[in-house]
C-alpha positions in Angstrom: -9.4 21.2 -54.7 -11.8 24.2 -54.2 -9.4 25.7 -51.6 -6.5 25.4 -54.1 -8.6 27.2 -56.8 -9.6 29.9 -54.3 -6.0 30.4 -53.3 -4.9 30.6 -56.9 -7.6 33.2 -57.6 -6.6 35.3 -54.6 -2.9 35.1 -55.5 -3.7 36.1 -59.1 -5.7 39.2 -58.0 -3.5 42.2 -57.4 -3.8 43.7 -54.0 -2.5 47.3 -54.6 -3.3 50.0 -57.2 0.2 49.8 -58.6 -0.1 46.0 -58.9 -3.4 46.6 -60.7 -1.7 48.7 -63.3 1.0 46.0 -63.9 -1.8 43.4 -64.0 -3.7 45.3 -66.8 -0.7 45.1 -69.1 -0.3 41.3 -68.7 -1.5 38.9 -71.3 -2.8 35.5 -70.2 -0.4 32.7 -70.6 -1.2 29.9 -73.0 -2.8 26.7 -71.6 0.3 24.6 -72.0 2.5 27.2 -70.2 -0.1 27.5 -67.5 -0.3 23.7 -67.0 3.5 23.5 -66.9 3.7 26.1 -64.2 0.8 24.6 -62.3 2.4 21.1 -62.3 5.7 22.5 -60.9 4.0 24.3 -57.9 1.1 21.9 -57.2 3.0 19.7 -54.8 3.7 22.4 -52.3 0.1 23.6 -52.0 -1.9 20.5 -52.0 -1.9 18.5 -48.8 -3.4 15.4 -50.5 -0.5 15.3 -52.9 2.0 15.8 -50.1 0.4 12.8 -48.3 0.7 10.8 -51.5 4.4 11.7 -51.8 5.0 10.6 -48.2 3.3 7.3 -48.9 5.5 6.8 -52.0 8.6 7.7 -50.0 7.5 5.0 -47.4 7.2 2.4 -50.2 10.7 3.4 -51.5 12.1 2.9 -48.0 10.5 -0.5 -47.8 12.1 -1.4 -51.1 15.5 -0.6 -49.7 14.9 -2.8 -46.7 13.4 -5.7 -48.6 15.4 -8.8 -49.8 12.6 -11.1 -51.0 12.4 -10.8 -54.8 8.6 -11.4 -54.9 7.9 -8.8 -52.3 10.3 -6.4 -53.9 8.5 -6.8 -57.3 5.2 -6.1 -55.5 6.5 -2.9 -53.9 7.9 -1.6 -57.2 4.5 -2.2 -58.8 2.8 -0.4 -55.9 5.2 2.5 -56.2 4.6 2.8 -60.0 0.8 2.7 -59.5 1.0 5.4 -56.8 3.2 7.6 -58.9 0.9 7.3 -62.0 -2.1 8.1 -59.8 -0.4 11.2 -58.4 0.6 12.4 -61.9 -2.9 11.9 -63.2 -4.3 13.9 -60.3 -1.9 16.8 -60.8 -2.7 16.8 -64.6 -6.5 16.9 -63.9 -6.1 19.6 -61.4 -3.9 21.8 -63.6 -6.2 21.2 -66.6 -9.1 22.4 -64.5 -7.2 25.5 -63.3 -5.9 26.4 -66.8 -9.1 25.5 -68.7 -9.9 29.2 -69.5 -6.5 30.1 -70.7 -6.2 30.4 -74.6 -4.8 27.5 -76.4 -2.2 29.7 -78.1 
């Protein structure tokens, strides 16, 4: 998580003088806009989320192969729990990143 925050800070810091001039004229985005943007790009940069996505894909593959109704129900519940856990983790991470942005 700290690595993601450090990367976000580095990417947000302009590297050249002309970028610095453009950066000075920018206004911070609102917290909801920041969180929306963050949640869209979070999956590509966070290896833990990528691992979770791979596990979810594996469960989905098992669902396609399964014929036993009880086992299939169990796999669906497992997929739903994993998906909710991933969504909560992304939401927490983005709230932390965007916590200093203005509400409006």
